[in-house]
C-alpha positions, 0 to 999 in steps of 0.5 A: 605480688604478695609480701615476702613474709605474708608468703613464707607464711602461707607456705609454713601453714600449707607445709604443716597441712600436708604434714598433718595428712601425711600422718596416719589416722592414730597419729591424726587424733592425736593432733586434734585431741591436744590441739583441742587440750589447748584450746580448751586450756586457752579458754580457760585462760581467758574466762579466768583473766575476765573475772580476776580483779585489776 
């Protein structure tokens, strides 16, 4: 049996997936675009952190 914290994280993830799938296609595209932009910003941030002197 899984700990309560782990189960609630799984339930939250499934809830987010369900909410995403219930969106109309145009809203799904906006969500995917937003997530892609966040991922790219994170990559740029990590690349900049490696290049900066310590």
